[in-house]
N, C-alpha and C positions, 0 to 999 in steps of 0.2 A: 468146836474149833474157835479159837480166839481171833477177833478181827485184828488187822494190822494196827488200826488206831488204838485199840485197847491194849495191844502188846506194847506199843511205844509209850503209852501212858503208864503202864505198870513198870516198865524199865526206867522211865523217868522218875517215878516215885521211889524206886530203889536207889537211884542216883542221888536223890535229894536226902536220903537218910544219912549219907556220908558227909553232908555239908556241915561246916562249922560257922558260928557267928562271924560275920564279916565277909564270908564268901559271897560271890556273885555268880549268877547264872544267866547265860544268854542262850535260849533255845530257839530252834526253828521248827515249824510245823507244816504238815502237808494238808491240814484241814482245820476248820474252826472247832470241830468236835474234839480232835486230838488236843488242840490248844486248851480248850475248856476242861477236858479230862485231866490234863497235867496241872492246870491252874488249881483245880479242885483238890488234887492231891497235895499240892504245895500249901494251900490255905488250910486244909484239914490238919496237916502235920503241924503247922504253926499254931493252930488253935489248941491242939492237944498238948503241945509243949509250953503253952501260954507265952509265946513269943510275939513280938511286934511283927506284923506282916506288911511288907511293902511290895506291891505289884504294879509295875508301870508298863503300859502298852499304848501304842498309837493305833493298833490294829482294830480294837473294839472300843466302843463308847462304854463308860462306866455302867450304864443301865444294862447293856448286853452281858457284861461280866457278872453283874449281880444276878441277873436272870439265869445265866448258865450255872452259876454256883447253886442257886436255889433248885434248879432241875437235878442237881447232883446231891441234894440233901443238906446244903449248907446255907443257913440264914445269914446272909451278909448285908441285909438291908440297913442295919444300923452301923455297919463298919466302915462304909466308904467315906472317904474325904477326897474331894475333887479339887 
């Protein structure tokens, strides 16, 4: 059985697939885990497509976002600009 957080992250990743350059997304989350799961999907998709990735949040400090991405298999240590 899939957890609620994993389900929402998967659905969010599917929603991202339909976005076009110039589109904007504002998501709300019920946990930090679901936020980071969705963020990882967003970043992973952008890396694959060789797009510029912009992620803005006041909810987490940059180090926490980078650590969360690392836990999900994405090396973002050299990507962050603060």
